RODO-2510 file (C-alpha; in nm, 4 decimals, decimal comma):
residues 513
     n   res          X          Y          Z
     1     m     7,7734    10,7947    11,6898
     2     k     7,5009    10,6723    11,9255
     3     p     7,1344    10,5701    11,8993
     4     s     6,9067    10,8733    11,8921
     5     g     6,6243    10,6909    12,0705
     6     r     6,4108    10,7147    11,7586
     7     y     6,3210    10,4373    11,5163
     8     f     6,2273    10,3920    11,1531
     9     e     6,1031    10,1050    10,9394
    10     v     6,2351     9,9606    10,6169
    11     v     6,0737     9,7288    10,3678
    12     v     6,2643     9,5363    10,1023
    13     f     6,1420     9,3942     9,7740
    14     a     6,3199     9,1438     9,5518
    15     s     6,3747     9,1865     9,1786
    16     d     6,0375     9,0244     9,1038
    17     g     5,8599     9,2917     9,3063
    18     k     5,7679     9,0553     9,5876
    19     p     5,8662     9,1244     9,9498
    20     a     6,2083     8,9878    10,0420
    21     p     6,1639     8,8023    10,3730
    22     y     6,4094     8,9112    10,6398
    23     t     6,6377     8,6381    10,7717
    24     p     6,9499     8,6508    10,9891
    25     q     7,1483     8,6060    10,6669
    26     n     6,9986     8,9282    10,5294
    27     l     7,1800     9,1434    10,7821
    28     i     7,0355     9,4948    10,7612
    29     m     7,2785     9,7379    10,9210
    30     v     7,2671    10,1034    11,0198
    31     l     7,5970    10,2676    10,9211
    32     d     7,7862    10,5896    10,9729
    33     m     7,8919    10,7820    10,6640
    34     d     8,2128    10,5794    10,6390
    35     f     7,9751    10,2879    10,5769
    36     m     8,0764    10,1256    10,9056
    37     p     7,8129     9,9986    11,1531
    38     a     7,7306    10,2807    11,3914
    39     f     7,6725    10,0615    11,6986
    40     e     7,5446     9,7187    11,7959
    41     h     7,1830     9,6736    11,6940
    42     r     6,9334     9,4022    11,6135
    43     p     6,6722     9,4571    11,3443
    44     m     6,3217     9,3987    11,4798
    45     i     6,0960     9,2045    11,2443
    46     i     5,7603     9,3816    11,2236
    47     v     5,5806     9,1561    10,9762
    48     s     5,7210     8,8067    10,9324
    49     g     5,7657     8,7048    10,5691
    50     y     5,7107     9,0575    10,4392
    51     g     6,0574     9,2072    10,4770
    52     l     5,9319     9,4801    10,7117
    53     v     6,1924     9,5626    10,9751
    54     r     6,2320     9,8260    11,2482
    55     l     6,5739     9,9858    11,3035
    56     p     6,7227    10,2412    11,5462
    57     a     6,8134    10,5778    11,3971
    58     p     7,1577    10,7143    11,4952
    59     d     7,2109    11,0669    11,6245
    60     g     7,3975    11,1774    11,3113
    61     p     7,3826    11,1309    10,9333
    62     f     7,3616    10,7624    10,8505
    63     a     7,3274    10,5024    10,5781
    64     v     7,1725    10,1550    10,5563
    65     c     7,3020     9,8399    10,3905
    66     m     7,2064     9,4772    10,3445
    67     p     7,2942     9,1827    10,1188
    68     l     7,0410     9,1199     9,8450
    69     a     7,0319     8,9355     9,5137
    70     v     6,9864     9,1679     9,2157
    71     d     6,8637     8,9888     8,9049
    72     g     7,0936     9,0663     8,6147
    73     f     7,3889     9,1427     8,8407
    74     g     7,4619     8,9258     9,1460
    75     h     7,4240     8,8837     9,5212
    76     v     7,6155     9,1507     9,7142
    77     y     7,5735     9,4117     9,9851
    78     l     7,3724     9,7127     9,8705
    79     y     7,3970    10,0630    10,0165
    80     a     7,1487    10,3465    10,0650
    81     d     7,2711    10,6867    10,1843
    82     n     6,9987    10,9274    10,0678
    83     e     7,1946    10,9994     9,7493
    84     g     7,5072    11,0936     9,9448
    85     r     7,3437    11,3230    10,1993
    86     g     7,2833    11,0597    10,4645
    87     y     6,9569    11,0056    10,6459
    88     a     6,8679    11,1988    10,9607
    89     a     6,6724    11,0681    11,2585
    90     d     6,4315    11,3631    11,2461
    91     e     6,3551    11,2946    10,8810
    92     v     6,3014    10,9185    10,8996
    93     a     6,1572    10,8683    11,2496
    94     g     5,8198    10,7012    11,2167
    95     r     5,8626    10,6633    10,8413
    96     r     5,8933    10,3542    10,6266
    97     l     6,1745    10,3476    10,3717
    98     n     6,1450    10,1281    10,0652
    99     l     6,5025    10,0044    10,0502
   100     s     6,4670     9,8778     9,6956
   101     v     6,4011    10,2349     9,5861
   102     e     6,6644    10,3816     9,8183
   103     f     6,9310    10,1385     9,6978
   104     a     6,8594    10,2251     9,3346
   105     t     6,8566    10,6029     9,3762
   106     s     7,1622    10,6067     9,6032
   107     r     7,3667    10,3833     9,3739
   108     l     7,3003    10,5893     9,0642
   109     a     7,3817    10,9096     9,2524
   110     a     7,7090    10,7586     9,3795
   111     v     7,8085    10,6473     9,0306
   112     r     7,7377    10,9912     8,8874
   113     r     7,9417    11,1605     9,1627
   114     a     8,2319    10,9276     9,0897
   115     e     8,2041    10,9983     8,7176
   116     t     8,2246    11,3729     8,7820
   117     e     8,5353    11,3228     8,9948
   118     y     8,7037    11,0903     8,7462
   119     r     8,6393    11,3197     8,4506
   120     k     8,8385    11,5877     8,6336
   121     e     9,1344    11,3480     8,6231
   122     g     9,0906    11,2978     8,2505
   123     t     8,8983    10,9699     8,2411
   124     v     8,6470    10,9572     7,9556
   125     p     8,3869    10,6865     8,0304
   126     s     8,2946    10,4441     7,7541
   127     a     7,9762    10,4448     7,5508
   128     d     7,8768    10,1164     7,7173
   129     y     7,9028    10,2831     8,0569
   130     r     7,6970    10,5822     7,9417
   131     d     7,4304    10,3505     7,8022
   132     r     7,4041    10,1712     8,1371
   133     v     7,3671    10,4979     8,3263
   134     h     7,1051    10,6218     8,0810
   135     r     6,8996    10,3046     8,1154
   136     a     6,9258    10,3216     8,4950
   137     a     6,7993    10,6814     8,4925
   138     v     6,5111    10,6042     8,2551
   139     l     6,3990    10,3156     8,4750
   140     l     6,4043    10,5402     8,7830
   141     d     6,1909    10,7975     8,6019
   142     r     5,9393    10,5262     8,5181
   143     m     5,9536    10,4028     8,8778
   144     r     5,8529    10,7449     9,0104
   145     n     5,5269    10,7149     8,8177
   146     e     5,4427    10,3868     8,9927
   147     e     5,4281    10,5007     9,3566
   148     d     5,0740    10,3645     9,3889
   149     d     5,1821    10,0195     9,2714
   150     p     5,4525     9,8848     9,5077
   151     v     5,5151     9,5760     9,2966
   152     a     5,5751     9,7726     8,9767
   153     e     5,7767    10,0317     9,1680
   154     a     6,0047     9,7657     9,3159
   155     r     6,0553     9,5880     8,9849
   156     l     6,1612     9,9090     8,8139
   157     a     6,3854    10,0072     9,1056
   158     m     6,5651     9,6731     9,0999
   159     a     6,5973     9,6816     8,7204
   160     s     6,7529    10,0269     8,7477
   161     l     6,9809     9,9016     9,0228
   162     a     7,1101     9,6175     8,8036
   163     e     7,2094     9,8722     8,5394
   164     s     7,3818    10,1058     8,7849
   165     m     7,5605     9,8167     8,9557
   166     h     7,7194     9,7218     8,6241
   167     a     7,7819    10,0876     8,5416
   168     g     7,9628    10,1442     8,8702
   169     e     8,1968     9,8516     8,8160
   170     m     8,2638     9,9583     8,4589
   171     l     8,3407    10,3132     8,5700
   172     v     8,5924    10,2330     8,8432
   173     l     8,7750     9,9827     8,6224
   174     e     8,7862    10,2199     8,3258
   175     h     8,9210    10,4899     8,5557
   176     a     9,1802    10,2528     8,7018
   177     r     9,3023    10,1474     8,3582
   178     a     9,3208    10,5101     8,2451
   179     r     9,5281    10,5966     8,5523
   180     i     9,7645    10,3055     8,4927
   181     a     9,8101    10,3980     8,1265
   182     a     9,8856    10,7611     8,2114
   183     r    10,1545    10,6907     8,4717
   184     p    10,4955    10,5221     8,4729
   185     a    10,5147    10,1558     8,5674
   186     r    10,5354    10,1036     8,9438
   187     s    10,8516     9,8955     8,9665
   188     d    10,8426     9,9059     9,3466
   189     f    10,4855     9,7754     9,3803
   190     l    10,4751     9,4622     9,5952
   191     f    10,2886     9,1630     9,4540
   192     g    10,3006     8,9037     9,7286
   193     c    10,1737     8,5849     9,8870
   194     n    10,2464     8,3902    10,2007
   195     g    10,5242     8,1375    10,1526
   196     f    10,4214     7,9082    10,4355
   197     r    10,4393     7,5985    10,2145
   198     y    10,7923     7,6704    10,0917
   199     p    10,9729     7,4812    10,3737
   200     r    10,8265     7,1551    10,2399
   201     g    11,0946     7,1735     9,9716
   202     e    10,8689     7,1516     9,6637
   203     a    11,0692     7,2844     9,3688
   204     q    10,7632     7,3510     9,1536
   205     y    10,6013     7,5582     9,4279
   206     a    10,9140     7,7714     9,4658
   207     q    10,9610     7,8178     9,0912
   208     r    10,6032     7,9195     9,0205
   209     f    10,5974     8,1491     9,3216
   210     a    10,9128     8,3385     9,2209
   211     a    10,7909     8,3666     8,8612
   212     l    10,4816     8,5561     8,9768
   213     f    10,5576     8,7410     9,3016
   214     n    10,8283     8,9745     9,4319
   215     y    10,7201     8,9673     9,7967
   216     v    10,6745     8,6803    10,0415
   217     t    10,5224     8,6583    10,3896
   218     a    10,6946     8,4463    10,6558
   219     p    10,5138     8,3082    10,9654
   220     f    10,5747     8,4461    11,3151
   221     y    10,2633     8,3162    11,4934
   222     r    10,3835     8,2897    11,8506
   223     r    10,1654     7,9900    11,9235
   224     g    10,3719     7,8050    11,6642
   225     t    10,7141     7,9585    11,7230
   226     e    10,7097     7,9440    12,1053
   227     p    10,4745     7,6694    12,2291
   228     t    10,7026     7,6328    12,5315
   229     e    10,7991     7,9516    12,7102
   230     g    11,1479     8,0670    12,6222
   231     l    11,2056     7,8076    12,3478
   232     r    11,1604     7,9945    12,0207
   233     d    11,1780     7,8220    11,6848
   234     f    11,2046     8,0526    11,3832
   235     s    11,3220     7,7816    11,1436
   236     n    11,0356     7,8242    10,8950
   237     a    11,0914     8,1992    10,8811
   238     e    11,4661     8,1384    10,8430
   239     a    11,4054     7,9133    10,5432
   240     i    11,1733     8,1651    10,3777
   241     a    11,4078     8,4579    10,4472
   242     a    11,6986     8,2691    10,2898
   243     w    11,4844     8,1806     9,9882
   244     g    11,3794     8,5436     9,9557
   245     a    11,7415     8,6556     9,9555
   246     r    11,8309     8,4066     9,6802
   247     e    11,5329     8,4944     9,4608
   248     g    11,5267     8,8695     9,5200
   249     l    11,1947     8,8519     9,7059
   250     r    11,1288     9,1089     9,9732
   251     v    11,0164     8,9378    10,2929
   252     k    10,7532     9,0362    10,5485
   253     g    10,7062     8,8851    10,8933
   254     h    10,3489     8,8138    11,0025
   255     p    10,2330     8,8670    11,2734
   256     l    10,4512     8,9900    11,5572
   257     l    10,1472     9,0175    11,7851
   258     w     9,8056     8,8566    11,7540
   259     l     9,5779     8,8525    12,0573
   260     h     9,3861     8,5478    11,9344
   261     h     9,4035     8,1827    12,0348
   262     a     9,5750     8,1021    11,7026
   263     g     9,8526     8,3477    11,7841
   264     t     9,8807     8,3114    12,1619
   265     p    10,0553     8,0184    12,3348
   266     d     9,8613     7,8467    12,6121
   267     w    10,1262     7,9242    12,8728
   268     l    10,0565     8,2957    12,8352
   269     m     9,6926     8,2711    12,9404
   270     g     9,5870     8,3903    13,2838
   271     r     9,8794     8,6254    13,3335
   272     s     9,8466     8,9910    13,4254
   273     h     9,8350     9,2656    13,1656
   274     d    10,1842     9,3856    13,2571
   275     e    10,3291     9,0345    13,2326
   276     v    10,1660     8,9695    12,8957
   277     l    10,2761     9,3064    12,7590
   278     a    10,6348     9,2566    12,8730
   279     t    10,6724     8,9114    12,7207
   280     h    10,5055     9,0178    12,3940
   281     l    10,7425     9,3119    12,3575
   282     d    11,0364     9,0834    12,4299
   283     y    10,9161     8,8584    12,1485
   284     v    10,8879     9,1560    11,9133
   285     r    11,2362     9,2741    12,0058
   286     d    11,3892     8,9299    11,9577
   287     a    11,2231     8,8541    11,6226
   288     v    11,2980     9,1913    11,4655
   289     a    11,6599     9,1877    11,5863
   290     r    11,7245     8,8355    11,4556
   291     f    11,5984     8,9194    11,1081
   292     r    11,7140     9,2793    11,0737
   293     g    11,8330     9,3365    10,7178
   294     r    11,6654     9,0162    10,6012
   295     i    11,3084     9,1036    10,6987
   296     d    11,2328     9,4743    10,6991
   297     y    10,8540     9,4567    10,6533
   298     w    10,6424     9,3587    10,9531
   299     d    10,2765     9,3166    11,0377
   300     i    10,3448     9,4505    11,3852
   301     i    10,0017     9,3667    11,5252
   302     n     9,7118     9,1715    11,3841
   303     e     9,3385     9,2372    11,4238
   304     a     9,3499     9,4424    11,7450
   305     h     9,0317     9,6372    11,6722
   306     s     8,7966     9,5097    11,9437
   307     w     8,6603     9,1933    11,7871
   308     n     8,9676     8,9893    11,8713
   309     n     9,0936     9,0267    12,2306
   310     i     9,1803     8,6974    12,3995
   311     h     9,2875     8,8692    12,7222
   312     c     8,9677     9,0805    12,7337
   313     w     9,1684     9,3985    12,7796
   314     p     8,9984     9,7396    12,7739
   315     y     9,0042     9,8962    12,4292
   316     e     9,2547    10,1620    12,5362
   317     q     9,5039     9,8855    12,6102
   318     l     9,4648     9,7529    12,2559
   319     v     9,5590    10,0946    12,1218
   320     d     9,8459    10,1104    12,3715
   321     i     9,9944     9,7736    12,2758
   322     t     9,9765     9,8821    11,9118
   323     r    10,1857    10,1863    12,0022
   324     r    10,4301     9,9865    12,2141
   325     a    10,4809     9,7299    11,9379
   326     a    10,5416    10,0034    11,6804
   327     e    10,7937    10,1797    11,9020
   328     t    10,9753     9,8563    11,9862
   329     v    11,0146     9,7600    11,6201
   330     a    11,1643    10,1009    11,5390
   331     e    11,4059    10,0819    11,8327
   332     v    11,5471     9,7547    11,7010
   333     n    11,5245     9,8264    11,3270
   334     p    11,4763    10,1929    11,2310
   335     d    11,4480    10,0880    10,8650
   336     a    11,1502     9,8593    10,9233
   337     l    10,8200     9,9275    10,7493
   338     r    10,5486     9,8745    11,0101
   339     v    10,2006     9,7580    10,9088
   340     v     9,9006     9,7683    11,1432
   341     n     9,6950     9,4787    11,0096
   342     c     9,3131     9,4800    11,0212
   343     c     9,0459     9,2231    10,9352
   344     f     8,6692     9,2362    10,8752
   345     t     8,7250     9,5824    10,7366
   346     w     8,3542     9,6493    10,6775
   347     s     8,3144     9,5747    11,0519
   348     e     7,9882     9,3824    11,0503
   349     y     8,0922     9,2506    11,3920
   350     v     8,0071     9,5910    11,5429
   351     a     7,6423     9,5545    11,4413
   352     t     7,6128     9,1924    11,5513
   353     g     7,8232     9,2181    11,8667
   354     w     8,0160     8,9120    11,7542
   355     g     8,3770     8,9043    11,8682
   356     s     8,5678     8,5859    11,7931
   357     d     8,5122     8,3581    12,0953
   358     y     8,5441     8,6232    12,3633
   359     k     8,3047     8,8301    12,5715
   360     f     8,3290     9,2071    12,5966
   361     d     8,1933     9,4573    12,8444
   362     e     8,2289     9,7643    12,6221
   363     p     8,1108     9,8660    12,2750
   364     m     8,3099     9,7332    11,9847
   365     r     8,4945     9,9701    11,7558
   366     s     8,5004     9,9408    11,3799
   367     t     8,8210     9,8915    11,1862
   368     m     8,7993    10,2521    11,0716
   369     q     8,7522    10,3780    11,4291
   370     y     9,0518    10,1752    11,5458
   371     c     9,2692    10,3178    11,2681
   372     r     9,1619    10,6704    11,3569
   373     d     9,2201    10,6094    11,7272
   374     v     9,5672    10,4711    11,6585
   375     l     9,6468    10,7762    11,4467
   376     d     9,5033    11,0162    11,7057
   377     a     9,7185    10,8471    11,9715
   378     g    10,0281    10,9270    11,7672
   379     v    10,1217    10,5641    11,7061
   380     p    10,4229    10,5618    11,4700
   381     f    10,3724    10,3256    11,1764
   382     e    10,3890    10,3353    10,7992
   383     a    10,0962    10,1396    10,6533
   384     i     9,7415    10,0281    10,7234
   385     g     9,6893     9,6628    10,6371
   386     l     9,3518     9,5478    10,5052
   387     q     9,2439     9,1834    10,4861
   388     m     8,9829     9,0979    10,2235
   389     y     8,8638     8,7401    10,2082
   390     e     8,5688     8,6879     9,9723
   391     p     8,4348     9,0411    10,0228
   392     p     8,0642     9,0202     9,9324
   393     r     8,0658     9,3573     9,7580
   394     d     8,0915     9,4649     9,3982
   395     m     8,4015     9,6383     9,2644
   396     f     8,2506     9,9864     9,2946
   397     e     8,1952     9,9387     9,6686
   398     i     8,5322     9,7699     9,7165
   399     n     8,6946    10,0646     9,5421
   400     r     8,5057    10,3144     9,7572
   401     h     8,5994    10,1200    10,0718
   402     i     8,9719    10,1160     9,9969
   403     d     8,9608    10,4871     9,9146
   404     m     8,8172    10,5619    10,2599
   405     f     9,1251    10,4071    10,4204
   406     c     9,3557    10,5804    10,1720
   407     r     9,2205    10,9147    10,2914
   408     l     9,3549    10,8506    10,6430
   409     g     9,6975    10,9600    10,5221
   410     k     9,8942    10,6372    10,5633
   411     r    10,0134    10,3979    10,2968
   412     v     9,7748    10,1071    10,2381
   413     h     9,8686     9,7406    10,1962
   414     i     9,6234     9,4653    10,1093
   415     t     9,7748     9,2106    10,3448
   416     e     9,5530     8,9043    10,3081
   417     l     9,3313     8,8265    10,0123
   418     g     9,1389     8,5290     9,8840
   419     i     8,8562     8,4235     9,6525
   420     s     8,7393     8,0679     9,5912
   421     s     8,7664     7,8923     9,2568
   422     s     8,4905     7,6365     9,3251
   423     p     8,1550     7,6280     9,5066
   424     e     8,2243     7,2808     9,6483
   425     p     8,2419     7,2451    10,0285
   426     i     8,5557     7,1047    10,1860
   427     v     8,6047     6,9096    10,5082
   428     r     8,8850     7,0171    10,7397
   429     r     8,9384     6,8829    11,0903
   430     k     8,5963     6,7155    11,0705
   431     q     8,4260     7,0490    10,9963
   432     v     8,2595     7,1416    10,6688
   433     y     8,3626     7,4733    10,5123
   434     v     8,1541     7,6243    10,2344
   435     p     8,2785     7,8939     9,9946
   436     n     8,0914     8,2218    10,0047
   437     e     7,7381     8,1584     9,8815
   438     m     7,6898     8,5247     9,7902
   439     l     7,7866     8,5263     9,4228
   440     w     7,9596     8,8342     9,2821
   441     h     7,7965     8,8160     8,9390
   442     g     7,5399     8,5478     9,0108
   443     r     7,7565     8,2670     8,8763
   444     p     7,9009     7,9866     9,0896
   445     w     8,2640     8,0320     9,1845
   446     s     8,4948     7,8729     8,9282
   447     e     8,8502     7,9139     8,8072
   448     a     8,7288     8,1642     8,5469
   449     e     8,5244     8,3605     8,8015
   450     q     8,8192     8,3693     9,0419
   451     a     9,0434     8,4952     8,7604
   452     d     8,7932     8,7656     8,6597
   453     w     8,7696     8,8856     9,0192
   454     i     9,1478     8,8886     9,0632
   455     e     9,2021     9,0827     8,7421
   456     a     8,9516     9,3491     8,8471
   457     f     9,0723     9,3764     9,2072
   458     y     9,4421     9,3984     9,1255
   459     t     9,3702     9,6590     8,8581
   460     l     9,1942     9,8792     9,1125
   461     c     9,4735     9,8452     9,3686
   462     y     9,7629     9,8962     9,1278
   463     s     9,6012    10,2167     9,0018
   464     k     9,5911    10,3775     9,3467
   465     p     9,9054    10,5756     9,4358
   466     e     9,8345    10,5206     9,8068
   467     v     9,8367    10,1389     9,7750
   468     d    10,1842     9,9831     9,7714
   469     a    10,1236     9,6101     9,8125
   470     v     9,8737     9,3311     9,7500
   471     t     9,9326     8,9956     9,9195
   472     w     9,7303     8,6948     9,8083
   473     w     9,7066     8,4625    10,1044
   474     d     9,7528     8,0959    10,0111
   475     f     9,9318     8,0150     9,6874
   476     a     9,8183     7,6527     9,6525
   477     d     9,5263     7,4395     9,7624
   478     p     9,4358     7,3153    10,0174
   479     c     9,4345     7,6389    10,2070
   480     f     9,2673     7,8576    10,4669
   481     l     8,9953     7,9690    10,2252
   482     p     8,8271     7,6768    10,0440
   483     h     8,9696     7,6497     9,6917
   484     g     9,1456     7,9831     9,7451
   485     g     9,4816     7,8992     9,5890
   486     m     9,6149     8,0082     9,2509
   487     l     9,7599     7,6590     9,2149
   488     t     9,5807     7,3281     9,2515
   489     e     9,6808     7,0837     9,5229
   490     d     9,9260     6,9175     9,2823
   491     l    10,0747     7,2625     9,2061
   492     q     9,9232     7,3113     8,8609
   493     p     9,8328     7,6719     8,7721
   494     k     9,4693     7,7731     8,7770
   495     e     9,3415     8,0302     8,5301
   496     s     9,4002     8,3048     8,7875
   497     y     9,7753     8,2377     8,7916
   498     g     9,8169     8,3013     8,4208
   499     r     9,5762     8,5937     8,4242
   500     l     9,7603     8,7715     8,7060
   501     k    10,1007     8,7004     8,5547
   502     a     9,9947     8,8490     8,2216
   503     l     9,8553     9,1517     8,4027
   504     i    10,1740     9,2140     8,6029
   505     d    10,4014     9,1541     8,3048
   506     g    10,1954     9,3971     8,0998
   507     w    10,2180     9,6654     8,3660
   508     r    10,5909     9,6200     8,4038
   509     g    10,6466     9,6053     8,0318
   510     r    10,8298     9,2748     8,0482
   511     d    10,7814     8,9305     7,9028
   512     d    10,9838     8,6790     8,0975
   513     g    10,7795     8,3713     8,0067
***
């Protein structure tokens, strides 16, 4: 999808009916119908302080999204897609769209379409859900009588949106629970976490981990395992693999390849493409051979979809190294399950042109485009991996997003996941890190809020027959994501630990304490 050369304007109102000023934090994006940014673009502010912005119209059906606080719900990304039809350049060129209205009408239409689909599977929505949908529809009818009063129109649109936001979350969770209840327990579902802290030898960490999870991720970051060329140290992975064997945990290696400074040793920089490719494939071959039979799950490549490309290779070479890694793993271990791991799965980086710390001379591709290109190239692999750290979307949109990847025909693994349990900033390496300030339900992050989010997210994933694994990232604080552990720093369980354990035990029909 490319720019059509035509433009349209959007205006945004807050829940109080006043214009929502546009700021860089309110990233308005033009999307394709997979809800991925269509191309790099910068909104042009037409009237400062009024929320009036000019955007390029793509040459095919498109949608628009932006983050916005909705009183009575929370602060998340909202989506407008012309009630599922998409907008067309010819229809919107020269027009001004009231996004508050478009968000409200599109959300209610999306919820109703999902309800129709779910009823075919036997889900009967609750009375509470039906009441929410009814109130949302009544408010939209009232809104349509206020076209001459923009303030009243916006207030009614946003009030309707709050109802349909709640309704959408209720619907997907009710459907997920109905699916789970109607099907046998999934004894082979992988509930995992990285075990990077295990080699410290903390008995409480190991015990609480094995009581909750059946799947553990071991580190293979080449920057850490081979800081000096030819001297490879897999001792941490060895310790985790041995622990997994003792406890009956399946083990995954992560990542075999990562073209990022955190995964690339300094000595590899400045070498030719052929030299880099050869040594990376040698590393893949060595690691997989050493652990064959002990580690049969692998994130074969990490985040190779444009944004992260330390060698500044052409995009085609990123697809090619994905293929070469997949083929090499299978040559060494035909029983390996190969995961192509992806980050920033909503692909905001395409719209902003932001790509880690590197410069690019070609358009970026979204995560979805990369997955399709890898599939079109015939790359042999088993699962698409999706990372989801603090996704600033509601559960309806998260559910819709995962379903889009499920439709690609591969198994889906949630490979990295995290939500904060506190709004407090942390200091790490003299830098301040702040938990996501976009609040799912308008409440500050807390242990209870983290537990609520985890319960909802895991329920959605477990209900999907295409999803086989969910890996929480860091088990205990301090961790990559501020306050993102299920255990405190002194290894005491947070509310999320008990909530997830009860959920898993209930699904498996067991009570092992």
